[in-house]
C-alpha positions as CSV (number, residue, x, y, z in Angstrom):
1,M,-108.6,5.6,-105.7
2,N,-108.5,2.7,-108.2
3,Q,-111.6,0.7,-109.2
4,E,-110.7,-2.2,-107.0
5,K,-110.5,-0.1,-103.9
6,L,-113.7,1.7,-104.8
7,G,-115.5,-1.6,-105.3
8,F,-114.3,-2.8,-102.0
9,F,-115.3,0.3,-100.1
10,S,-118.8,0.1,-101.9
11,V,-119.3,-3.4,-100.6
12,S,-118.0,-2.6,-97.1
13,F,-120.4,0.4,-96.9
14,L,-123.4,-1.8,-97.8
15,L,-122.4,-4.3,-95.3
16,I,-122.0,-1.8,-92.6
17,L,-125.3,-0.1,-93.6
18,G,-127.1,-3.4,-93.3
19,L,-125.7,-3.9,-89.8
20,A,-126.6,-0.3,-88.8
21,M,-130.2,-1.0,-89.7
22,G,-130.1,-3.9,-87.1
23,R,-131.1,-3.7,-83.5
24,F,-128.1,-3.2,-81.3
25,V,-128.7,-3.6,-77.6
26,V,-126.8,-1.5,-75.0
27,E,-126.1,-3.8,-72.0
28,K,-126.8,-1.8,-68.7
29,N,-126.4,-2.1,-65.0
30,N,-127.8,-0.1,-62.2
31,L,-126.2,2.8,-60.4
32,K,-127.6,3.7,-57.0
33,V,-126.8,7.1,-55.5
34,T,-127.0,6.8,-51.7
35,S,-126.1,10.4,-50.9
36,P,-126.7,13.4,-50.9
37,D,-130.6,13.2,-50.5
38,S,-131.0,15.8,-53.4
39,I,-129.9,13.2,-56.0
40,K,-130.5,9.9,-54.2
41,G,-132.0,7.3,-56.4
42,I,-131.4,4.5,-58.9
43,Y,-130.1,5.2,-62.4
44,E,-129.2,3.3,-65.5
45,C,-125.7,3.3,-66.9
46,A,-124.1,1.4,-69.9
47,I,-121.4,-1.2,-69.3
48,G,-118.2,-0.5,-71.0
49,N,-116.9,-3.3,-73.4
50,F,-113.4,-3.3,-71.7
51,G,-112.0,-3.7,-68.2
52,V,-113.6,-6.2,-65.7
53,P,-117.4,-5.6,-64.8
54,Q,-118.2,-7.1,-61.4
55,Y,-120.9,-9.5,-62.8
56,G,-123.0,-10.8,-60.1
57,G,-121.6,-8.4,-57.5
58,T,-121.7,-4.7,-56.4
59,L,-119.1,-2.0,-55.9
60,V,-119.5,0.9,-53.4
61,G,-117.5,4.0,-53.7
62,T,-117.2,7.8,-53.3
63,V,-117.4,10.0,-56.5
64,V,-114.6,12.4,-57.3
65,Y,-114.6,15.0,-60.1
66,P,-111.0,16.2,-60.6
67,K,-110.3,20.0,-61.0
68,S,-108.0,19.3,-63.8
69,N,-107.6,16.8,-66.6
70,Q,-111.5,16.3,-66.5
71,K,-111.5,14.4,-69.8
72,A,-108.7,12.1,-68.5
73,C,-106.6,12.2,-71.8
74,K,-103.4,12.9,-70.0
75,S,-101.7,11.2,-67.0
76,Y,-103.0,12.5,-63.7
77,S,-99.4,12.4,-62.3
78,D,-98.7,15.4,-64.5
79,F,-101.3,17.3,-62.3
80,D,-100.2,15.8,-59.0
81,I,-103.6,14.0,-58.7
82,T,-104.2,10.7,-57.1
83,F,-107.3,8.7,-56.5
84,K,-105.8,6.0,-54.2
85,S,-108.0,5.4,-51.2
86,K,-106.7,5.8,-47.8
87,A,-107.2,3.0,-45.1
88,G,-110.7,2.9,-43.9
89,R,-112.2,5.0,-46.8
90,L,-114.4,4.0,-49.7
91,P,-112.8,3.3,-53.1
92,T,-112.8,6.2,-55.5
93,F,-115.1,6.5,-58.6
94,V,-113.7,9.1,-60.9
95,L,-116.2,11.2,-62.9
96,I,-114.8,11.9,-66.3
97,D,-116.1,14.0,-69.3
98,R,-116.6,12.3,-72.6
99,G,-114.5,13.6,-75.6
100,D,-111.0,14.1,-77.1
101,C,-109.6,10.6,-76.6
102,F,-110.7,6.9,-76.5
103,F,-112.9,5.6,-73.8
104,T,-110.3,2.9,-73.0
105,L,-107.5,5.5,-72.6
106,K,-109.6,7.4,-70.1
107,A,-110.0,4.2,-68.0
108,W,-106.3,3.3,-68.2
109,I,-105.2,6.7,-67.0
110,A,-107.7,6.8,-64.3
111,Q,-106.7,3.2,-63.2
112,Q,-103.1,4.2,-63.1
113,A,-104.0,7.0,-60.7
114,G,-105.8,4.7,-58.3
115,A,-109.4,4.8,-59.4
116,A,-111.6,1.8,-58.5
117,A,-114.1,2.7,-61.4
118,I,-114.8,5.3,-63.9
119,L,-118.1,7.1,-64.7
120,V,-118.0,8.8,-68.2
121,A,-120.6,11.6,-68.3
122,D,-122.0,11.9,-71.9
123,N,-121.5,15.4,-73.4
124,K,-124.9,15.4,-75.1
125,A,-128.5,14.3,-74.3
126,E,-128.9,11.0,-76.1
127,P,-129.8,7.4,-75.4
128,L,-126.9,5.5,-73.6
129,I,-124.3,3.9,-75.9
130,T,-121.8,1.1,-75.5
131,M,-118.2,2.2,-75.0
132,D,-116.1,0.0,-77.1
133,T,-112.3,-0.5,-77.7
134,P,-110.7,1.4,-80.5
135,E,-110.8,-0.2,-84.0
136,E,-107.3,1.1,-84.9
137,D,-104.5,-1.5,-84.4
138,K,-101.9,0.6,-82.7
139,S,-98.7,-0.6,-81.0
140,D,-99.4,1.7,-78.0
141,A,-102.7,0.0,-77.5
142,D,-101.1,-2.8,-75.4
143,Y,-102.8,-1.3,-72.3
144,L,-106.1,-2.6,-73.3
145,Q,-105.7,-6.0,-71.8
146,N,-104.3,-4.4,-68.6
147,I,-107.5,-2.5,-67.8
148,T,-109.1,-4.2,-64.8
149,I,-111.4,-1.6,-63.4
150,P,-115.1,-1.4,-64.5
151,S,-116.4,1.6,-66.5
152,A,-119.9,2.9,-67.0
153,L,-121.3,5.7,-69.3
154,I,-123.8,7.8,-67.6
155,A,-126.4,10.3,-69.2
156,K,-125.5,13.9,-69.4
157,S,-128.3,14.9,-66.9
158,L,-126.9,12.6,-64.3
159,G,-123.4,13.8,-64.8
160,D,-124.5,17.4,-64.4
161,S,-126.3,16.5,-61.2
162,L,-123.3,14.8,-59.8
163,K,-121.0,17.8,-60.7
164,S,-123.5,20.2,-59.1
165,A,-123.6,18.3,-55.8
166,L,-119.8,18.0,-55.7
167,S,-119.3,21.7,-56.4
168,K,-121.6,22.4,-53.2
169,G,-119.2,20.3,-51.2
170,D,-121.6,17.4,-50.8
171,M,-120.2,13.9,-50.4
172,V,-121.5,11.8,-53.2
173,N,-121.6,8.0,-52.5
174,M,-123.0,5.4,-54.8
175,K,-123.2,1.7,-55.5
176,L,-122.6,0.1,-58.9
177,D,-124.7,-3.0,-59.1
178,W,-124.2,-5.8,-61.7
179,T,-126.3,-8.4,-59.7
180,E,-129.0,-8.6,-62.3
181,S,-126.9,-7.9,-65.4
182,V,-126.9,-11.6,-66.4
183,P,-130.1,-13.6,-65.9
184,H,-129.7,-16.6,-63.5
185,P,-132.8,-18.7,-63.8
186,D,-131.4,-22.2,-63.2
187,E,-128.5,-24.5,-62.5
188,R,-127.2,-24.5,-66.1
189,V,-125.7,-21.6,-68.0
190,E,-126.2,-21.4,-71.8
191,Y,-123.6,-19.3,-73.6
192,E,-122.5,-18.5,-77.1
193,L,-119.1,-17.3,-78.6
194,W,-119.4,-15.4,-81.8
195,T,-115.9,-15.9,-83.1
196,N,-113.7,-16.0,-86.3
197,S,-111.0,-18.2,-87.6
198,N,-109.2,-15.1,-89.1
199,D,-105.8,-14.6,-87.3
200,Q,-104.7,-11.5,-89.1
201,C,-107.0,-8.8,-87.8
202,G,-104.5,-7.4,-85.3
203,K,-105.0,-7.0,-81.6
204,K,-108.5,-8.4,-81.5
205,C,-107.6,-11.5,-83.3
206,D,-104.6,-12.0,-81.0
207,T,-106.8,-11.5,-77.9
208,Q,-109.3,-13.9,-79.2
209,I,-106.8,-16.7,-79.9
210,E,-105.2,-16.2,-76.5
211,F,-108.7,-16.4,-74.8
212,L,-109.5,-19.6,-76.6
213,K,-106.2,-21.2,-75.4
214,N,-106.6,-19.9,-71.8
215,F,-110.4,-20.6,-71.4
216,K,-110.4,-24.1,-73.0
217,G,-109.7,-26.0,-69.8
218,A,-112.5,-24.3,-67.8
219,A,-114.9,-24.5,-70.7
220,Q,-114.3,-28.2,-71.0
221,I,-114.7,-28.8,-67.3
222,L,-118.1,-27.0,-67.3
223,E,-119.3,-28.8,-70.3
224,K,-118.4,-32.3,-69.2
225,G,-120.0,-31.6,-65.8
226,G,-123.2,-30.6,-67.5
227,H,-123.1,-27.1,-66.0
228,T,-123.1,-25.3,-69.3
229,Q,-124.4,-25.6,-72.8
230,F,-121.9,-23.9,-75.2
231,T,-122.5,-23.1,-78.9
232,P,-120.0,-21.4,-81.3
233,H,-121.2,-19.0,-83.8
234,Y,-119.8,-17.2,-86.9
235,I,-120.6,-13.9,-88.4
236,T,-121.1,-13.8,-92.2
237,W,-122.5,-11.2,-94.5
238,Y,-124.1,-11.4,-98.0
239,C,-123.0,-9.6,-101.1
240,P,-125.6,-7.3,-102.6
241,E,-127.1,-8.8,-105.7
242,A,-125.6,-6.0,-107.9
243,F,-122.2,-7.1,-107.0
244,T,-122.3,-10.9,-106.9
245,L,-120.4,-11.2,-110.1
246,S,-117.7,-8.6,-109.2
247,K,-114.2,-9.7,-108.5
248,Q,-114.5,-8.4,-104.9
249,C,-117.5,-10.6,-104.1
250,K,-116.0,-13.7,-105.8
251,S,-112.9,-13.4,-103.7
252,Q,-114.7,-12.6,-100.4
253,C,-117.7,-14.9,-100.7
254,I,-118.8,-18.5,-101.3
255,N,-122.1,-19.9,-102.7
256,H,-122.4,-17.0,-105.2
257,G,-122.2,-14.2,-102.8
258,R,-124.5,-15.6,-100.2
259,Y,-121.9,-15.9,-97.4
260,C,-119.0,-13.4,-97.2
261,A,-116.2,-12.2,-94.9
262,P,-113.8,-9.2,-95.2
263,D,-110.4,-9.7,-96.7
264,P,-108.0,-10.7,-93.8
265,E,-105.3,-8.3,-94.8
266,Q,-107.6,-5.7,-96.3
267,D,-105.7,-6.1,-99.5
268,F,-107.1,-8.2,-102.4
269,T,-103.7,-8.4,-104.1
270,K,-102.0,-10.7,-101.4
271,G,-102.5,-13.3,-98.9
272,Y,-105.6,-15.1,-98.2
273,D,-109.2,-14.0,-99.3
274,G,-112.4,-13.5,-97.3
275,K,-113.9,-16.7,-98.8
276,D,-111.0,-18.6,-97.3
277,V,-112.1,-17.3,-93.9
278,V,-115.7,-18.2,-94.5
279,V,-114.8,-21.8,-95.4
280,Q,-112.7,-22.2,-92.3
281,N,-115.4,-20.7,-90.3
282,L,-117.9,-23.2,-91.8
283,R,-115.4,-26.1,-91.1
284,Q,-115.2,-25.1,-87.4
285,A,-119.1,-24.9,-87.2
286,C,-119.3,-28.4,-88.9
287,V,-116.7,-29.8,-86.5
288,Y,-118.8,-28.6,-83.6
289,R,-122.1,-30.1,-85.2
290,V,-120.5,-33.5,-85.7
291,L,-119.0,-33.5,-82.2
292,N,-122.3,-32.5,-80.7
293,E,-124.0,-35.3,-82.4
294,T,-121.5,-37.7,-80.9
295,G,-121.9,-36.4,-77.3
296,K,-118.5,-34.6,-77.1
297,P,-119.0,-31.0,-78.0
298,W,-116.2,-29.9,-75.7
299,V,-113.6,-31.3,-78.2
300,W,-114.4,-28.3,-80.3
301,W,-112.1,-26.3,-78.0
302,D,-109.2,-28.7,-78.9
303,Y,-109.8,-28.2,-82.5
304,V,-109.9,-24.5,-82.7
305,T,-106.9,-24.1,-80.5
306,D,-104.9,-26.7,-82.4
307,F,-105.9,-24.9,-85.7
308,A,-104.8,-21.5,-84.4
309,I,-101.3,-23.0,-83.4
310,R,-100.7,-25.3,-86.3
311,C,-102.4,-23.6,-89.2
312,P,-101.6,-19.9,-89.0
313,M,-102.0,-17.6,-92.1
314,K,-98.5,-16.2,-91.7
315,D,-97.0,-19.7,-92.2
316,K,-99.3,-20.3,-95.3
317,K,-101.0,-23.2,-93.6
318,Y,-104.5,-21.8,-93.4
319,T,-105.6,-24.7,-95.5
320,K,-108.1,-27.7,-95.8
321,E,-105.1,-30.1,-95.6
322,C,-103.8,-28.7,-92.3
323,A,-107.4,-28.7,-90.8
324,D,-108.0,-32.3,-92.0
325,E,-104.8,-33.4,-90.2
326,I,-106.2,-32.0,-86.9
327,I,-109.6,-33.5,-87.5
328,K,-108.0,-36.9,-87.9
329,S,-105.8,-36.5,-84.9
330,L,-108.8,-35.7,-82.7
331,D,-110.7,-38.8,-84.1
332,I,-113.4,-36.7,-85.6
333,D,-115.3,-38.2,-88.5
334,L,-113.9,-36.3,-91.5
335,K,-116.5,-37.6,-93.9
336,K,-119.3,-36.1,-91.9
337,V,-117.4,-32.7,-91.6
338,D,-116.9,-32.6,-95.4
339,K,-120.5,-33.5,-96.1
340,C,-121.6,-30.7,-93.7
341,I,-119.5,-28.2,-95.5
342,G,-120.9,-29.1,-98.8
343,D,-119.8,-27.4,-102.1
344,P,-118.7,-23.7,-101.5
345,D,-118.8,-23.0,-105.3
346,A,-122.4,-24.2,-105.8
347,D,-125.2,-21.7,-106.3
348,V,-127.2,-23.0,-103.4
349,E,-127.8,-22.1,-99.8
350,N,-125.7,-23.8,-97.1
351,P,-128.1,-24.7,-94.2
352,I,-125.4,-24.2,-91.6
353,L,-124.4,-20.7,-92.6
354,K,-127.9,-19.7,-93.3
355,A,-128.8,-20.6,-89.8
356,E,-125.8,-18.6,-88.5
357,Q,-127.0,-15.5,-90.4
358,E,-130.5,-15.9,-88.9
359,S,-129.0,-16.4,-85.4
360,Q,-127.1,-13.2,-85.9
361,V,-130.3,-11.3,-85.8
362,G,-131.2,-10.5,-82.2
363,K,-134.2,-12.1,-80.4
364,G,-135.8,-11.3,-77.1
365,S,-133.5,-9.4,-74.8
366,R,-130.4,-10.1,-77.0
367,G,-129.6,-7.5,-79.7
368,D,-128.0,-8.1,-83.1
369,V,-124.4,-9.4,-83.0
370,T,-122.2,-6.8,-84.6
371,I,-119.0,-6.9,-82.6
372,L,-116.4,-9.6,-83.0
373,P,-115.7,-11.4,-80.9
374,T,-119.1,-11.4,-78.8
375,L,-119.9,-13.5,-75.9
376,V,-123.6,-14.1,-75.0
377,V,-124.4,-15.5,-71.5
378,N,-128.0,-16.6,-70.9
379,N,-129.1,-14.5,-73.9
380,R,-127.4,-11.4,-72.7
381,Q,-124.4,-10.0,-74.4
382,Y,-121.2,-9.8,-72.3
383,R,-119.5,-6.6,-71.9
384,G,-115.8,-6.4,-70.8
385,K,-112.4,-7.7,-71.9
386,L,-112.2,-11.2,-73.3
387,E,-110.1,-12.7,-70.6
388,K,-110.6,-16.1,-68.7
389,G,-111.3,-14.5,-65.2
390,A,-113.5,-11.8,-66.4
391,V,-115.6,-14.1,-68.5
392,L,-115.9,-16.7,-65.8
393,K,-117.3,-13.9,-63.5
394,A,-120.0,-13.3,-66.0
395,M,-120.7,-17.0,-66.4
396,C,-120.8,-17.8,-62.7
397,S,-123.3,-15.0,-62.2
398,G,-125.6,-16.8,-64.6
399,F,-126.2,-19.8,-62.2
400,Q,-129.1,-19.9,-59.8
401,E,-127.7,-19.1,-56.4
402,S,-126.4,-22.1,-54.5
403,T,-126.1,-24.1,-57.7
404,E,-122.8,-22.8,-58.9
405,P,-120.1,-25.4,-59.8
406,A,-116.9,-25.6,-57.7
407,I,-114.8,-23.6,-60.3
408,C,-117.1,-20.6,-59.5
409,L,-116.1,-20.7,-55.7
410,T,-112.4,-20.5,-56.2
411,E,-110.4,-17.7,-54.4
412,D,-109.7,-16.1,-57.8
413,L,-113.4,-15.6,-58.5
414,N,-115.2,-15.4,-55.3
415,T,-114.9,-14.0,-51.8
416,N,-116.0,-16.6,-49.3
417,E,-118.3,-14.5,-47.0
418,C,-118.7,-17.4,-44.6
419,L,-115.0,-17.1,-43.5
420,E,-115.8,-13.8,-41.7
421,N,-118.0,-14.1,-38.7
422,N,-119.5,-17.2,-40.3
423,G,-121.5,-14.8,-42.6
424,G,-123.9,-14.0,-39.7
425,C,-125.4,-17.4,-39.8
426,W,-126.0,-20.1,-37.1
427,Q,-123.1,-22.2,-36.3
428,D,-122.3,-25.1,-33.9
429,K,-118.6,-24.8,-33.2
430,A,-118.5,-28.0,-31.2
431,S,-119.5,-30.2,-34.1
432,N,-118.2,-27.8,-36.8
433,I,-121.6,-27.5,-38.4
434,T,-122.8,-24.2,-40.1
435,A,-125.8,-22.9,-41.8
436,C,-123.6,-20.6,-43.9
437,R,-123.4,-21.6,-47.5
438,D,-121.0,-19.7,-49.7
439,T,-122.4,-18.7,-53.2
440,Y,-120.9,-16.8,-56.1
441,R,-123.3,-13.9,-55.4
442,G,-122.7,-13.8,-51.6
443,R,-123.9,-16.4,-49.0
444,L,-127.1,-18.1,-47.9
445,C,-128.0,-19.0,-44.3
446,E,-129.7,-22.4,-44.7
447,C,-129.9,-25.1,-42.1
448,P,-127.7,-27.9,-43.4
449,T,-128.1,-31.6,-44.0
450,V,-125.3,-33.6,-42.4
451,Q,-124.8,-37.4,-42.8
452,G,-128.5,-37.7,-44.0
453,V,-129.8,-35.8,-41.0
454,K,-131.8,-32.6,-41.8
455,F,-131.4,-29.6,-39.6
456,A,-134.5,-27.3,-39.3
457,G,-134.6,-23.6,-38.3
458,D,-134.3,-20.1,-39.7
459,G,-130.5,-20.6,-40.5
460,Y,-129.7,-17.3,-38.8
461,T,-130.2,-17.9,-35.1
462,H,-131.0,-21.6,-34.7
463,C,-130.9,-24.9,-36.5
464,K,-131.8,-28.2,-34.9
465,A,-131.4,-31.8,-36.1
466,S,-134.6,-33.5,-36.8
467,G,-135.9,-36.9,-37.9
468,A,-134.6,-40.4,-37.5
469,L,-130.9,-40.7,-36.6
470,H,-130.7,-37.1,-35.6
471,C,-129.2,-38.2,-32.2
472,G,-126.1,-39.3,-34.1
473,I,-125.3,-35.5,-34.9
474,N,-124.2,-33.7,-31.8
475,N,-126.7,-35.7,-29.8
476,G,-129.6,-33.9,-31.6
477,G,-128.6,-30.7,-29.9
478,C,-129.8,-32.3,-26.5
479,W,-128.2,-32.7,-23.1
480,R,-125.9,-35.7,-22.6
481,E,-123.7,-36.7,-19.8
482,T,-121.5,-39.6,-18.8
483,R,-120.5,-40.7,-15.3
484,G,-118.4,-43.7,-14.8
485,S,-120.0,-46.6,-16.8
486,Y,-123.4,-44.8,-17.0
487,T,-124.4,-42.5,-19.9
488,Y,-127.8,-40.7,-20.1
489,S,-129.1,-38.6,-23.0
490,A,-132.3,-36.4,-23.5
491,C,-132.3,-37.2,-27.2
492,V,-134.8,-39.7,-28.5
493,D,-133.8,-41.2,-31.8
494,D,-137.2,-41.1,-33.5
495,H,-138.9,-38.7,-35.9
496,S,-139.4,-36.1,-33.3
497,S,-136.9,-33.4,-32.6
498,D,-137.8,-32.6,-29.0
499,C,-135.3,-33.0,-26.1
500,K,-136.7,-34.8,-23.1
501,C,-134.8,-35.6,-19.9
502,P,-134.8,-39.4,-19.4
503,L,-136.5,-41.1,-16.4
504,G,-134.8,-40.1,-13.2
505,F,-133.9,-36.7,-14.5
506,K,-135.6,-33.3,-14.8
507,G,-134.8,-30.2,-16.7
508,D,-135.2,-28.6,-20.2
509,G,-133.5,-31.5,-21.9
510,V,-131.3,-29.1,-24.0
511,K,-128.9,-27.4,-21.6
512,S,-129.3,-29.6,-18.5
513,C,-131.0,-32.5,-16.9
514,E,-130.6,-32.8,-13.2
515,D,-130.8,-36.0,-11.2
516,V,-134.2,-36.5,-9.4
517,N,-133.8,-37.5,-5.7
518,E,-136.5,-40.1,-5.5
519,C,-135.8,-40.5,-1.8
520,K,-136.4,-36.9,-0.8
521,E,-139.3,-36.4,-3.3
522,K,-140.8,-39.8,-2.1
523,T,-141.5,-41.1,-5.5
524,G,-140.0,-44.5,-4.8
525,C,-138.9,-46.9,-1.9
526,Q,-141.6,-45.5,0.4
527,C,-142.9,-48.8,2.1
528,P,-142.7,-49.0,6.0
529,D,-139.9,-51.6,5.9
530,C,-138.0,-49.9,2.9
531,K,-134.6,-48.2,3.2
532,C,-133.9,-45.7,0.3
533,K,-130.5,-44.6,-1.1
534,N,-130.5,-42.1,-4.0
535,T,-128.2,-42.8,-7.0
536,W,-127.4,-40.7,-10.2
537,G,-130.4,-41.3,-12.5
538,S,-132.0,-43.8,-10.2
539,Y,-132.2,-45.1,-6.6
540,E,-131.5,-48.3,-4.6
541,C,-134.0,-49.7,-2.1
542,S,-133.4,-52.4,0.5
543,C,-135.5,-54.0,3.2
544,K,-135.1,-54.4,6.9
545,N,-134.9,-57.7,8.6
546,G,-133.8,-59.6,5.6
547,L,-137.0,-59.1,3.7
548,L,-137.1,-59.1,-0.2
549,Y,-138.0,-55.7,-1.9
550,M,-140.3,-55.9,-5.0
551,R,-139.7,-52.6,-7.0
552,E,-142.8,-52.9,-9.2
553,H,-145.1,-53.0,-6.0
554,D,-142.7,-50.9,-3.9
555,T,-143.1,-53.3,-1.0
556,C,-141.1,-55.8,1.1
557,I,-142.2,-59.3,1.3
558,G,-141.6,-61.6,4.3
559,S,-140.5,-65.3,5.0
560,S,-144.0,-66.8,4.7
561,K,-144.2,-65.5,1.2
562,V,-140.8,-66.8,0.6
563,G,-141.8,-70.3,1.9
564,T,-144.9,-70.2,-0.2
565,T,-142.7,-69.4,-3.3
566,K,-140.4,-72.3,-2.4
567,L,-143.3,-74.7,-2.1
568,S,-144.7,-73.6,-5.4
569,W,-141.4,-74.3,-7.1
570,S,-141.3,-77.8,-5.4
571,F,-144.8,-78.6,-6.7
572,L,-143.7,-77.5,-10.1
573,W,-140.8,-79.7,-10.3
574,V,-142.9,-82.6,-9.0
575,L,-145.4,-82.0,-11.8
576,I,-142.8,-81.8,-14.5
577,I,-141.2,-85.1,-13.4
578,G,-144.7,-86.8,-13.3
579,V,-145.6,-85.7,-16.7
580,G,-142.1,-87.0,-17.8
581,V,-142.7,-90.4,-16.3
582,A,-146.2,-90.7,-17.7
583,G,-144.9,-89.9,-21.2
584,L,-142.2,-92.6,-20.9
585,A,-144.8,-95.2,-19.7
586,G,-147.1,-94.3,-22.5
587,Y,-144.4,-94.6,-25.0
588,A,-143.4,-98.2,-23.7
589,V,-147.0,-99.3,-24.0
590,Y,-147.2,-98.0,-27.5
591,K,-144.2,-99.9,-28.6
592,Y,-145.5,-103.1,-27.0
593,R,-148.8,-103.0,-28.8
594,I,-147.1,-102.2,-32.1
595,R,-144.8,-105.2,-31.7
596,T,-147.7,-107.6,-30.8
597,Y,-149.7,-106.4,-33.8
598,M,-146.9,-106.9,-36.2
599,D,-146.2,-110.5,-34.8
600,A,-149.8,-111.4,-35.4
601,E,-149.8,-110.2,-39.0
602,I,-146.6,-112.0,-39.8
603,R,-148.0,-115.3,-38.5
604,G,-151.2,-115.0,-40.5
605,I,-149.2,-114.5,-43.7
606,M,-146.9,-117.5,-43.1
607,A,-149.9,-119.8,-42.2
608,Q,-151.1,-119.6,-45.7
609,Y,-147.9,-121.3,-47.0
610,M,-146.7,-123.7,-44.3
611,P,-148.2,-125.5,-41.3
612,L,-147.0,-124.2,-38.0
613,E,-146.1,-126.3,-35.0
614,S,-149.0,-125.1,-33.0
615,Q,-151.6,-126.2,-35.6
616,P,-153.0,-130.0,-35.7
617,T,-152.4,-132.3,-38.8
618,P,-155.4,-132.2,-41.0
619,S,-157.6,-135.5,-41.1
620,G,-158.6,-137.5,-44.2
621,P,-158.9,-141.0,-45.9
622,R,-156.1,-143.4,-44.9
623,M,-155.0,-146.6,-46.7
624,D,-153.0,-149.2,-44.9
625,I,-150.6,-151.6,-46.6
């Protein structure tokens, strides 16, 4: 082994050692054994980092421990064994022993034989571990992306108990439960993707790039709608101080060994170096930061997918120039991005990469990030294959029930439990109103609000419209009937929700209101001269001998009263005419007096300037000629 290789392995060993000293959290779900009674209970199991865990849901099945091929390293068809469930029976969970081949291969072989899930029993007493995909990049590992069943690692003690019960002929039934595997506190999901711009790391890199392309649309819809808060992250390592001046650290690190990445080809003599990967990772992180500041963080998905397509290492385009063209085409401020990147050759810390290294260390319930790629949903590391549908299941399980966006309730991700027997909830088929509300985790029976009208009730057996305007929705659940041109309703459009039969009817007001026969029950038209006739909702009353019926007094009045009434009307007309004449006379007198007054005033004024005919000639001295 030459010195270059030795140096490389020394650095790699130190980096791996540093990670091993970190805190890796094994993500778990619950396993509930429902029979037999001897082992009934709830146990923990570790979620495998492949296949499709049913995040937010459960899976019930029967456990089978095959008599042959118990480690599932060979095809079960060679042993004429099948796990396909017959009609009407529970799905099959295959119990498999650990050892001799990859976990993923065990899952794939069991899936091909018809298993609904696998339980891998540990072969030694130890804490649970995470079953991961193999690191080797083999051409025959194409099956990895085709694994769709969930997998779980169980403790040796539980595996022994299951085997013992099965050997006695007991039927072992259990439920795998992922409902609490992802926290779901509110209506927004916060998730992170620990990724890498390197596209030469084999199957994992290919899978990651394919995921970015396929998930971009869903991610942007969720982000634009305010349903999620996404943050990309990038793993970097530091070069031990003793090696910062070595050729290996100089080619794999920037900022004097502070931030490093492995050589893409695992060969220092050709292709791109680890430092090229670090710089491109930093560029992607800075693109996100600039976009987030402008309120458009979802454009990051466009940048990384375009970079993967337009700037691959194999075409020698994994460069700043190629990246800058994409940045400009997406109208991202290139100057801000370059300023964020800083000088990779400077002997200073880069605030972006330093923050990434600090974030890499686990906090709270989330352990250290050591696997690439890693998805973190609501501070819990995702386990399963990196595929759009599988990841959406995990993310949708992170929303508080009934707050999920529409994308989580599509047929591909969710079974609408309201379609079968209305989910066991209240329903008014006549008005097509239901209390069943489909959610990603199942269904809720909640009385709905329709056209601004709130229904009240338990949601299971009854819901009733209440409040103002509630009569507009199925007549408030009250009785209503029309006959001819008459319509009567027991619903009162106020803030009450009671049904009350209207006047002239009796009944519960909900199912029926019957006409009251006022004539028979003697509640109206009972005077001696009255003649009663019942009608729907009311009655008609007439009087004998041409008398007039007064309903408010329930009496008939005779001709004398009619004459008095006519006289009263005559007197009223005379009074009105008299008042009118008096008013006209008064108005005439008023006009005459005004005119006389005005004439006198005018004469007085004119008298001051000229004599009037009615006045005598003034006397005075007279001289005769």
